[in-house]
C-alpha positions in Angstrom: 95.6 45.6 163.0 92.3 47.4 162.6 94.0 50.8 161.9 96.3 49.2 159.4 93.4 47.4 157.6 91.4 50.7 157.6 94.4 52.5 156.1 94.8 49.8 153.4 91.1 49.9 152.5 91.3 53.7 152.2 94.2 53.4 149.7 92.3 50.8 147.7 89.3 53.1 147.5 91.4 56.1 146.4 93.2 54.1 143.8 89.9 52.7 142.6 88.4 56.2 142.4 91.4 57.4 140.4 91.1 54.6 138.0 87.4 55.3 137.5 88.2 59.0 137.1 90.9 58.2 134.6 88.5 55.9 132.7 85.9 58.6 132.7 88.4 61.2 131.3 89.4 58.7 128.6 85.8 58.0 127.8 85.0 61.7 127.7 88.0 62.3 125.5 87.0 59.6 123.1 83.4 60.9 123.0 84.7 64.4 122.4 87.0 63.5 119.6 85.0 60.7 118.0 81.6 62.2 118.3 81.6 65.9 119.0 84.7 66.5 116.8 83.9 63.9 114.2 83.1 66.4 111.5 86.3 68.4 112.1 88.5 65.4 111.9 86.7 64.0 108.9 87.2 67.3 107.2 90.9 67.3 108.0 91.2 63.7 106.9 89.5 64.7 103.6 91.8 67.7 103.2 94.8 65.5 103.9 94.1 63.6 100.6 92.8 66.5 98.5 94.6 69.6 97.2 92.8 72.8 96.5 94.0 74.3 93.2 92.9 77.8 92.1 91.8 77.9 88.5 93.2 81.2 87.1 90.8 82.8 84.5 92.0 84.1 81.2 92.7 87.8 81.6 90.8 89.8 79.0 92.6 91.0 75.9 93.2 94.7 75.2 92.5 96.0 71.7 93.0 99.3 70.0 90.1 101.1 68.3 90.5 99.0 65.2 90.4 95.7 67.2 94.1 95.1 66.8 95.6 93.5 69.9 97.8 95.6 72.2 97.9 93.1 75.1 97.3 89.4 75.2 98.5 86.4 77.2 101.0 83.7 76.9 101.1 80.3 78.8 103.3 80.1 81.8 103.8 77.8 84.8 103.8 78.8 88.5 105.3 76.6 91.3 103.7 76.8 94.7 104.0 75.2 98.2 100.9 73.8 100.0 101.4 74.8 103.7 99.3 71.9 105.0 101.7 69.4 103.7 104.6 70.8 105.8 107.4 70.7 103.2 110.5 69.3 104.8 113.8 71.1 104.7 115.4 68.6 102.3 112.5 69.3 99.8 113.0 73.1 100.2 116.7 72.6 99.4 115.9 70.6 96.3 113.3 73.2 95.2 115.8 76.0 95.7 118.2 74.3 93.4 115.6 73.5 90.8 114.2 77.1 90.8 117.6 78.8 91.2 116.4 80.5 94.3 117.7 80.9 97.9 115.9 78.8 100.5 115.3 81.8 102.6 113.5 83.5 99.7 111.3 80.4 99.2 110.3 80.4 102.9 109.7 84.1 102.8 107.4 83.9 99.7 105.6 80.9 101.2 104.8 82.9 104.3 104.0 86.2 102.6 101.5 84.4 100.2 99.9 82.4 102.9 96.0 82.4 102.8 95.0 79.0 104.0 96.7 75.7 104.9 95.1 74.1 101.9 95.6 76.9 99.3 99.0 76.8 97.5 101.4 79.8 98.1 103.0 80.9 94.8 106.8 80.7 94.9 107.9 81.5 91.4 106.1 82.4 88.2 107.1 82.4 84.5 108.6 78.9 84.5 109.1 76.8 81.5 108.2 73.2 80.7 111.6 71.9 81.6 111.1 72.7 85.3 107.5 71.3 85.3 108.7 68.1 83.7 111.1 67.4 86.5 108.4 68.1 89.1 106.0 65.7 87.3 108.6 62.9 86.9 110.0 63.2 90.5 106.8 64.0 92.5 108.0 61.7 95.3 111.0 64.0 96.0 108.8 67.2 96.1 106.0 66.5 98.6 103.9 69.5 99.2 105.1 71.2 96.0 102.4 72.0 93.3 102.4 73.7 90.0 99.7 75.4 87.9 99.2 76.8 84.4 98.8 80.5 84.3 98.6 83.1 81.5 101.2 85.8 81.7 100.6 89.3 80.2 102.3 90.0 76.9 102.3 93.6 75.6 102.8 94.9 72.1 106.4 96.1 71.7 107.5 99.2 69.9 104.5 101.4 70.6 105.4 102.9 74.0 102.1 101.8 75.5 103.2 102.0 79.1 101.9 105.5 79.5 98.3 104.3 79.2 98.3 100.5 79.4 100.2 100.2 82.7 101.2 96.6 83.8 100.1 93.8 86.1 101.9 92.5 89.2 101.4 90.4 92.3 98.7 91.7 94.7 100.1 93.5 97.7 98.9 93.0 101.4 97.5 96.5 101.3 95.4 95.6 98.2 94.0 92.5 99.9 93.0 94.4 103.0 91.3 97.2 101.1 87.5 96.9 100.5 87.9 97.7 96.8 90.2 94.7 96.4 88.0 92.4 98.4 88.1 88.8 97.1 91.8 88.9 96.1 94.1 86.3 97.5 97.8 86.4 98.1 99.6 85.6 94.9 96.9 86.9 92.6 98.0 89.0 89.6 96.3 92.3 89.4 96.5 95.6 87.5 99.1 97.9 89.0 99.0 101.0 86.7 97.1 102.4 83.8 94.3 100.7 82.0 95.3 97.4 83.7 94.6 98.9 87.1 91.6 101.1 86.2 89.6 98.2 84.6 91.2 95.3 86.6 87.8 94.0 87.8 86.6 93.6 84.3 89.8 92.2 82.8 90.7 89.6 85.5 87.4 87.7 85.6 86.6 85.3 88.5 88.9 82.5 89.8 87.6 79.0 89.9 88.6 76.0 92.1 89.7 72.5 91.3 89.9 69.7 93.9 92.6 67.1 93.3 93.1 63.8 95.1 96.6 62.9 96.3 98.1 59.7 97.5 99.9 59.1 100.8 103.2 59.7 98.9 101.9 63.1 97.8 101.3 62.2 94.2 98.2 63.5 92.4 95.9 60.6 91.4 93.2 62.7 89.7 90.2 64.8 90.4 88.4 64.5 93.7 85.0 63.1 92.8 83.3 64.2 96.1 83.7 67.9 95.3 82.5 69.5 92.1 85.0 71.7 90.3 84.1 75.4 90.2 85.0 76.7 86.7 86.7 80.1 86.3 84.9 83.0 84.5 87.2 84.6 81.9 87.7 88.3 82.0 86.1 90.8 79.6 88.1 92.0 76.6 88.3 95.8 76.3 88.6 98.1 73.3 90.6 101.3 73.7 90.3 104.6 71.8 94.0 104.3 71.0 95.0 104.1 67.3 97.9 101.5 67.4 99.3 102.7 64.1 99.4 106.3 65.2 100.8 105.2 68.6 103.6 103.3 66.9 104.4 106.4 64.8 104.5 108.6 67.9 107.0 106.2 69.5 109.1 106.2 66.3 109.1 110.0 66.3 110.9 110.0 69.6 113.2 107.1 68.9 115.7 109.3 67.0 115.6 112.1 69.7 118.0 112.3 72.6 115.4 114.1 74.6 112.7 113.3 77.1 109.1 114.3 76.4 105.4 113.6 75.9 102.8 113.4 73.2 99.0 113.5 73.6 96.7 113.0 70.6 93.0 113.4 71.1 89.8 113.6 69.1 88.2 117.0 70.1 84.7 115.8 69.1 84.4 113.2 71.9 87.5 113.3 74.1 88.9 110.0 72.8 92.7 109.5 73.4 94.2 108.5 70.0 97.8 108.4 71.2 99.6 108.8 74.5 103.3 108.6 74.8 105.9 109.2 77.6 109.6 109.3 76.8 111.8 107.6 77.8 109.6 104.7 78.7 110.2 101.1 79.7 109.0 97.7 78.5 105.9 96.8 80.6 106.6 93.1 79.8 109.4 93.1 82.5 106.6 93.4 85.1 105.0 90.1 84.0 107.4 88.2 86.2 109.8 88.9 89.0 112.0 91.8 88.0 115.7 91.0 88.4 117.2 93.4 91.0 119.8 94.7 88.5 117.1 95.7 86.0 115.0 97.4 88.6 117.9 99.3 90.0 118.7 100.5 86.4 115.2 101.8 86.0 114.9 103.7 89.3 118.3 105.2 89.1 117.9 106.5 85.5 118.1 110.3 85.7 115.6 110.6 82.8 112.9 109.1 85.0 111.3 106.5 82.7 108.7 105.7 85.4 107.3 109.2 85.3 104.1 109.3 83.2 104.8 112.7 81.7 101.4 113.2 79.8 99.4 113.0 83.0 101.9 113.6 85.9 104.7 115.7 84.4 104.3 119.3 85.5 105.7 122.0 83.3 105.3 125.8 82.6 103.3 125.9 79.4 105.1 128.9 77.9 103.4 130.7 75.0 100.8 127.9 74.5 99.0 129.5 77.4 98.8 133.0 75.9 95.3 132.0 74.6 94.1 132.1 78.2 95.1 135.7 78.7 93.8 136.7 75.3 90.5 135.0 75.8 90.0 136.4 79.3 90.8 140.0 78.2 88.4 139.7 75.2 85.7 138.2 77.4 86.1 140.9 80.1 86.0 143.7 77.5 89.5 144.8 78.4 90.5 144.5 74.8 88.9 143.9 71.4 90.5 142.0 68.6 91.8 145.3 67.2 93.3 146.7 70.4 96.9 147.7 70.1 99.4 148.7 72.9 102.8 150.2 73.1 104.9 148.7 70.3 107.2 145.8 71.0 110.8 147.0 70.7 112.3 143.8 72.1 112.0 144.8 75.7 109.8 147.0 78.0 110.2 148.4 81.5 107.6 147.5 84.1 108.3 149.1 87.5 112.0 148.9 88.1 112.6 145.8 85.8 113.1 145.3 82.1 111.0 142.5 80.6 112.2 141.1 77.3 110.5 139.6 74.3 111.7 136.3 72.8 112.5 138.3 69.6 115.0 141.0 70.8 114.5 142.8 67.4 110.9 143.5 68.4 107.5 143.0 66.6 106.3 146.6 66.5 102.7 147.5 67.0 100.3 144.5 67.0 96.7 143.6 67.6 95.7 140.3 69.3 95.8 138.4 66.0 99.3 139.5 65.3 100.4 139.0 68.9 99.3 135.4 68.8 100.6 134.8 65.3 104.1 136.1 66.2 103.8 135.1 69.9 104.8 138.6 71.1 105.7 138.6 74.8 105.5 142.4 75.2 101.9 142.5 74.0 100.9 139.8 76.6 102.8 141.5 79.4 100.5 144.5 78.9 97.4 142.3 78.7 98.4 140.5 81.9 98.9 143.8 83.7 95.3 144.9 82.8 93.9 141.5 83.9 95.6 141.1 87.3 96.5 137.9 89.0 93.1 136.8 90.2 91.1 137.5 87.0 93.7 135.6 85.0 93.6 132.8 87.6 89.8 132.5 87.4 89.9 132.1 83.7 92.8 129.6 83.8 90.9 127.5 86.3 87.7 127.7 84.2 89.7 126.5 81.2 90.5 123.2 83.1 93.9 124.0 84.6 94.8 123.4 88.2 92.5 120.4 88.4 92.4 116.8 87.2 90.9 116.1 83.7 89.3 112.9 85.0 91.0 110.6 82.5 90.3 107.0 83.3 93.7 105.9 84.4 95.3 106.6 87.8 98.2 108.9 88.7 97.0 112.3 87.3 98.4 115.5 88.9 96.6 118.8 89.0 99.3 121.4 88.4 99.3 124.9 89.9 97.2 128.0 88.9 98.5 130.6 91.3 96.3 133.5 92.7 96.6 136.0 95.5 96.0 133.4 98.2 98.8 131.2 96.7 101.3 134.1 96.6 100.3 135.2 100.1 101.2 131.8 101.4 104.3 131.6 99.3 105.8 135.0 99.9 103.7 136.6 102.6 100.8 139.1 102.1 103.3 141.9 101.3 106.1 139.9 99.9 105.0 140.0 96.2 104.0 142.5 93.6 101.3 142.5 90.9 104.0 142.3 88.3 104.0 138.5 88.8 101.0 138.4 86.5 103.3 139.4 83.6 105.0 136.0 83.7 101.7 134.2 84.2 100.3 135.8 81.0 103.0 134.3 78.9 102.8 130.9 80.6 105.8 131.2 83.0 106.3 131.7 86.7 104.7 129.4 89.2 102.0 128.3 86.7 102.4 124.6 85.9 100.3 122.2 83.8 100.3 118.7 82.4 100.4 118.0 78.6 97.0 116.3 79.0 95.4 119.5 80.4 96.8 121.5 77.5 95.4 119.0 75.0 92.0 119.2 76.7 92.0 123.0 76.6 92.8 123.1 72.9 90.2 120.4 72.2 87.7 123.0 73.6 89.1 125.7 71.3 88.8 123.3 68.4 85.2 122.1 69.4 83.5 125.5 69.7 84.1 125.6 73.5 82.7 122.2 74.4 85.3 120.1 76.3 84.9 116.4 76.6 86.5 114.4 79.4 89.5 112.6 78.1 89.1 108.8 78.1 90.7 105.6 76.9 88.0 103.0 77.1 85.8 102.7 74.0 84.1 99.3 74.5 83.8 96.4 76.9 83.4 92.9 75.2 81.9 90.7 77.9 82.3 86.9 77.9 78.6 86.5 77.3 78.8 88.3 74.0 77.3 91.6 75.2 79.2 94.7 74.0 79.1 97.7 76.3 79.6 101.0 74.5 81.3 103.9 76.4 79.6 107.2 75.7 81.6 110.5 75.7 81.0 112.8 78.6 81.1 116.6 78.5 83.4 117.8 81.2 82.8 121.6 80.9 82.5 124.5 78.5 85.2 127.1 78.0 84.3 130.5 79.5 84.4 132.2 76.1 81.7 133.6 73.9 81.3 132.5 70.3 83.0 135.7 69.1 86.0 135.2 71.4 86.4 131.6 70.2 86.3 132.8 66.6 89.1 135.4 67.3 91.2 132.8 69.0 90.6 130.3 66.2 91.6 132.8 63.5 94.7 133.7 65.5 95.8 130.0 65.8 95.4 129.6 62.1 97.7 132.5 61.5 100.4 130.8 63.6 100.7 128.3 60.7 99.1 130.1 57.7 100.2 133.6 58.4 103.1 135.4 56.8 104.9 135.8 60.1 103.5 132.7 61.9 105.9 131.0 64.2 104.9 127.6 62.8 104.5 128.6 59.1 106.8 125.7 58.1 103.9 123.4 58.7 101.8 124.9 55.8 100.7 122.3 53.3 98.3 122.0 50.4 96.1 119.2 51.8 94.6 120.8 54.9 95.0 123.8 57.2 96.5 123.5 60.7 95.7 125.8 63.7 98.3 125.7 66.4 100.6 127.5 68.9 104.3 127.2 69.6 105.7 127.5 73.1 109.2 127.9 74.5 109.1 127.5 78.3 112.0 128.6 80.4 113.3 125.9 82.6 115.4 126.6 85.8 117.0 123.1 85.5 118.4 123.4 81.9 117.5 124.5 78.4 114.0 125.6 77.5 111.2 123.1 77.0 109.9 122.9 73.4 106.0 122.9 73.0 103.7 122.8 70.1 99.9 122.2 70.2 97.8 122.0 67.1 94.5 120.8 65.6 93.6 119.9 62.1 91.9 120.2 59.7 91.3 123.6 61.2 87.9 124.0 59.6 86.6 120.6 60.9 89.1 119.4 63.5 89.6 115.6 63.8 92.7 115.6 66.0 94.5 117.7 68.6 98.1 116.9 69.2 100.3 118.3 72.0 104.1 117.6 71.8 106.5 118.5 74.6 110.2 118.0 74.2 112.2 118.7 77.4 115.3 120.9 77.3 115.1 121.1 73.5 114.8 124.8 72.8 112.3 126.7 70.7 108.9 125.1 70.0 109.0 126.0 66.4 112.2 124.1 65.8 111.7 120.8 67.6 108.1 120.2 68.8 106.3 121.7 65.9 107.8 119.4 63.2 107.0 116.3 65.3 103.4 117.5 65.8 103.1 118.2 62.1 104.2 114.7 61.1 101.9 113.1 63.7 98.9 115.0 62.3 99.9 114.0 58.7 100.2 110.4 59.7 96.8 110.3 61.3 94.9 112.2 58.6 96.5 110.1 55.9 95.6 107.0 57.8 92.0 108.3 58.3 91.6 108.9 54.5 92.8 105.3 53.9 90.4 103.9 56.4 87.4 105.9 55.1 88.3 104.9 51.5 88.5 101.2 52.3 85.3 101.4 54.2 83.5 102.8 51.2 82.5 105.9 53.0 82.8 109.5 51.9 86.4 110.7 51.9 85.6 113.8 53.9 89.1 114.7 54.9 90.2 114.7 51.2 87.2 116.7 50.2 87.9 119.3 52.8 91.5 119.7 51.8 
């Protein structure tokens, strides 16, 4: 009996100890959750009845130089899912039907846009009031589904602005992770290309935050009084150097053509871009929402490459427009004077064991540098190139801004190629090429490639006494506080030519239009003189590219225009007339503006 009693007492003690231990654990748990974790659970309780709603600021407007709108905003609605509220499958099914989306896509977008349990993940943008009305009236059937008012970008149509304005789109995970994009959240709309990307921080402003109280059924009951709403800060408006009227005219000039191409119009006195067109283009408004797969496939499969920004990223041989480099280098080095003549042009000439032809098989006879530029004689420049050599030519081409970025204030610019001995050694081997390659370089052919913007910049220097300004599109920033920030022009470099050399080149360019044998004499007019250069660049993939570059009035240049028409043939036949009409449109518009402003009609006086 004693042993049995002892054993029973032991079991009672153990059971009692276990009960006490269990009570201690329960007490500790209660203390931990009710005291130590009180703030956390209070916060979760509060979050359970509030919804955090981002306040999207108004994106800044984009104006042309005359304060005419190029890009503004329209009201749109975005539907989102709040992760914390754990949307049930039946709600997802209803939402998929309402938004005309697949449930898998809804779940994918909810995951990809996740930032926080309490911040809505955008599901679909660009929705109309019909969808929002249903959500508002039937909130009880859509728990965890929210909507917000946003402004969607709207671009001026008919002006081919995509080459410079770019577009906006939903921020990518890479953008969010990068330090430069710090502060962006999933679902934010940011600039993706062009001006929209380059000045996104100024345009987009700062997001605010609104706190909404929701009932147990998920219905919004109003603002949450315990938290103060943080207002959004609107983005700055920006004024571009673009002339919208001229830009529209540039677009219309290519509308009737069946060719691809590019146009750059600049003010040589300050580097302002007056017009920038890439053809064919696309409507940037399609990027304001989700692009339908069929439309996107059409764009990327188009053999004319509408997404290629030809003015800044299209690489082409410049043809005869680059003969000014060879002429300027030879004059500057003392290899020739303005009166130097060579063997006459008979339509072709032998160099080594090859015959090199001129574009005019009938020949131009004996010429000096003025006549050679006026008539664009290849034979003359073959001989100039032979005297220069590859490396001397390359040094001057590089000093004229080729083979490097211009520094224009939009992304995506390419450098092009200025070949030299090192380049050819790598391409063909140290003994795999001959010095006769410089003959093609001297007439703008061979491996030498440029962008239309680089050519415009070079001719701006020729028009501006050798001073080259960095091309730019931003003219002013109009901040929300009323402060106007003016953008000052920046000198990029100076052409490596003396005043005398520049005068010779300028006179030669005038002869191209004003001379009796000029290749662009069809552009002569009684209002003003034009200085310019035609170019017909051989193209291994088809017909020749047609170039023309000009500035006017030649005695006081206000505008430089480069026109490139791909696969269109001679520069004098296609590109030159387009350039002439663009110049006429701008100078006519300029006279109108100055007359209305009550200022001196300087263009009319000069003509």
